[in-house]
C-alpha positions as CSV (number, residue, x, y, z in Angstrom):
1,M,53.0,-160.9,-176.4
2,E,50.6,-163.2,-178.2
3,F,51.4,-166.8,-178.9
4,S,50.4,-168.8,-181.9
5,Q,49.6,-172.5,-181.7
6,A,53.0,-173.3,-183.3
7,D,54.7,-171.1,-180.6
8,F,52.7,-172.9,-177.9
9,D,53.6,-176.3,-179.3
10,R,57.3,-175.4,-179.6
11,L,57.3,-174.3,-175.9
12,L,55.5,-177.4,-174.8
13,M,58.0,-179.5,-176.6
14,S,60.9,-177.6,-175.0
15,E,59.4,-178.1,-171.6
16,H,59.1,-181.8,-172.3
17,N,62.7,-181.9,-173.5
18,R,63.8,-180.1,-170.3
19,I,62.0,-182.6,-168.1
20,D,63.5,-185.5,-170.0
21,A,67.0,-184.1,-169.9
22,E,66.7,-183.5,-166.2
23,A,65.6,-187.1,-165.6
24,N,68.4,-188.4,-167.9
25,Y,70.9,-186.3,-166.1
26,A,70.0,-188.1,-162.8
27,K,70.8,-191.4,-164.6
28,D,74.0,-190.3,-166.4
29,P,75.5,-186.9,-165.5
30,L,78.3,-187.5,-168.0
31,D,76.2,-187.4,-171.1
32,A,77.3,-184.3,-173.1
33,E,74.5,-184.7,-175.6
34,N,71.8,-184.7,-172.9
35,L,73.4,-181.6,-171.2
36,T,73.3,-179.8,-174.6
37,K,69.6,-180.7,-175.1
38,W,68.9,-179.5,-171.5
39,G,70.7,-176.2,-172.3
40,E,68.8,-175.8,-175.6
41,A,65.5,-176.4,-173.9
42,L,66.2,-173.9,-171.1
43,L,67.3,-171.3,-173.7
44,E,64.1,-171.9,-175.7
45,L,61.9,-171.6,-172.6
46,S,63.7,-168.4,-171.5
47,Q,62.0,-166.6,-174.3
48,C,58.6,-166.6,-172.6
49,Q,59.7,-165.5,-169.2
50,S,59.9,-162.2,-167.5
51,A,63.3,-160.5,-167.9
52,S,64.7,-161.5,-164.5
53,D,63.4,-165.1,-164.8
54,S,64.6,-165.3,-168.4
55,K,68.1,-164.2,-167.4
56,K,68.2,-166.8,-164.6
57,M,67.1,-169.5,-167.0
58,I,69.7,-168.4,-169.6
59,N,72.4,-168.6,-166.9
60,D,71.2,-172.1,-166.0
61,A,71.4,-173.0,-169.7
62,I,75.0,-171.6,-169.8
63,T,75.9,-173.7,-166.8
64,K,74.6,-176.9,-168.5
65,L,76.3,-176.1,-171.8
66,E,79.6,-175.3,-170.2
67,E,79.3,-178.6,-168.3
68,A,78.7,-180.4,-171.7
69,L,81.8,-178.7,-173.1
70,V,83.9,-180.0,-170.3
71,L,82.8,-183.5,-171.3
72,N,83.1,-182.9,-175.0
73,P,85.0,-179.7,-175.9
74,A,84.7,-180.2,-179.7
75,K,80.9,-180.5,-179.7
76,H,79.9,-177.8,-182.3
77,E,76.2,-177.8,-181.4
78,T,77.0,-177.0,-177.8
79,L,79.4,-174.2,-178.8
80,W,76.7,-172.7,-181.0
81,C,74.1,-172.9,-178.3
82,L,76.5,-171.4,-175.8
83,G,77.1,-168.5,-178.1
84,N,73.3,-168.0,-178.5
85,A,72.9,-168.1,-174.7
86,H,75.6,-165.4,-174.2
87,T,74.1,-163.3,-176.9
88,S,70.6,-163.6,-175.3
89,C,72.0,-162.7,-171.9
90,G,73.7,-159.6,-173.4
91,F,70.3,-158.5,-174.9
92,L,68.8,-158.7,-171.4
93,T,71.5,-156.7,-169.7
94,P,70.5,-153.0,-169.6
95,D,74.1,-151.6,-169.0
96,P,75.9,-151.5,-172.4
97,T,79.3,-151.9,-170.9
98,E,78.2,-155.0,-168.9
99,A,76.4,-156.4,-172.0
100,K,79.4,-155.9,-174.2
101,E,80.5,-159.2,-175.8
102,P,83.9,-160.6,-175.1
103,E,86.8,-158.8,-176.8
104,N,88.9,-161.8,-177.6
105,E,90.4,-162.5,-181.0
106,I,88.2,-165.5,-181.8
107,Y,85.0,-163.6,-181.1
108,L,86.1,-160.6,-183.1
109,R,87.0,-162.9,-186.0
110,S,83.6,-164.6,-185.9
111,L,81.9,-161.2,-186.0
112,E,84.0,-160.3,-189.0
113,I,83.0,-163.5,-190.7
114,S,79.3,-163.0,-189.8
115,V,79.4,-159.6,-191.5
116,K,80.9,-161.2,-194.6
117,A,78.6,-164.2,-194.6
118,P,76.5,-163.1,-197.7
119,E,79.7,-162.6,-199.7
120,L,81.2,-165.9,-198.6
121,H,77.9,-167.7,-199.5
122,M,78.1,-166.2,-203.1
123,E,81.8,-167.1,-203.3
124,I,81.2,-170.7,-202.3
125,H,78.5,-171.2,-204.9
126,K,80.5,-169.3,-207.6
127,H,83.3,-171.7,-207.3
128,G,81.1,-174.8,-207.0
129,M,82.5,-175.8,-203.6
130,T,79.1,-177.1,-202.5
131,Q,79.0,-179.6,-205.4
132,Q,82.4,-180.9,-204.4
133,A,81.4,-181.1,-200.7
134,M,78.3,-183.0,-201.5
135,G,80.1,-185.6,-203.5
136,G,79.7,-184.1,-207.0
137,G,82.8,-185.7,-208.3
138,S,84.9,-188.8,-207.7
139,S,88.6,-189.0,-207.1
140,A,91.0,-191.8,-206.5
141,S,93.6,-189.8,-204.6
142,S,93.6,-189.2,-200.9
143,N,94.5,-185.6,-201.5
144,A,91.2,-185.0,-203.3
145,Q,89.4,-186.7,-200.4
146,S,91.2,-184.4,-198.0
147,S,90.3,-181.4,-200.1
148,K,86.6,-182.5,-200.0
149,K,86.7,-182.8,-196.2
150,K,88.3,-179.3,-195.9
151,N,85.7,-177.9,-198.3
152,S,82.9,-179.6,-196.3
153,D,84.3,-178.3,-193.0
154,L,84.5,-174.8,-194.5
155,K,80.9,-175.1,-195.8
156,Y,79.6,-176.1,-192.3
157,D,81.7,-173.4,-190.6
158,I,80.3,-170.7,-193.0
159,C,76.7,-172.0,-192.7
160,G,77.0,-172.0,-188.9
161,W,78.2,-168.3,-188.9
162,I,75.4,-167.4,-191.4
163,I,72.8,-169.0,-189.1
164,L,74.2,-167.3,-186.1
165,A,74.2,-163.9,-187.9
166,V,70.6,-164.4,-189.1
167,G,69.6,-165.4,-185.6
168,I,71.1,-162.3,-184.0
169,I,69.6,-160.0,-186.7
170,A,66.2,-161.7,-186.1
171,W,66.5,-161.3,-182.3
172,V,67.4,-157.6,-182.6
173,G,64.6,-157.0,-185.0
174,M,62.1,-158.8,-182.7
175,A,63.5,-156.9,-179.7
176,K,63.1,-153.6,-181.6
177,S,59.5,-154.4,-182.7
178,H,58.5,-155.1,-179.1
179,M,60.0,-152.0,-177.5
180,P,57.5,-149.9,-175.6
181,Q,56.3,-146.6,-177.0
182,P,58.0,-143.5,-175.6
183,P,55.7,-141.6,-173.2
184,A,53.7,-138.7,-174.8
185,R,55.0,-135.3,-174.0
């Protein structure tokens, strides 16, 4: 696998972030933001390791992210990173039954939404929800403000699922492109 200068710079930055997060953790182990940054850095660095080292690093990232969620259970960035870590771990697990994602209702619903992401994106723009969420109109009533907040939350939820779906598709495509050639017969 060949690295470009941008890849090298990204990995160097991730290593720097990992070292900083580790030092900050020694000062304040109850900082959920720092634990999330540490988990993100480990997840990023895991991409350039051997399969066994990568899985260990991903498991370490999962530990950091779960620790951050204990401190702040509603931190969306942490939840998103934890999902990416579990997905990455699944890709590195050769046994399909062991690699199978959780079969809980929330996970299955998120997959359903991910599949429908392009339709949802078109629907949002068709109805002009993005203009409302970005402050495209003024309203004096609190109901209108509440509606804007709900639309804004919906926009971020949908965008998050779209980003997750694109990330998974890109990861699978990259994994397929780097598969070894079958032996000649």
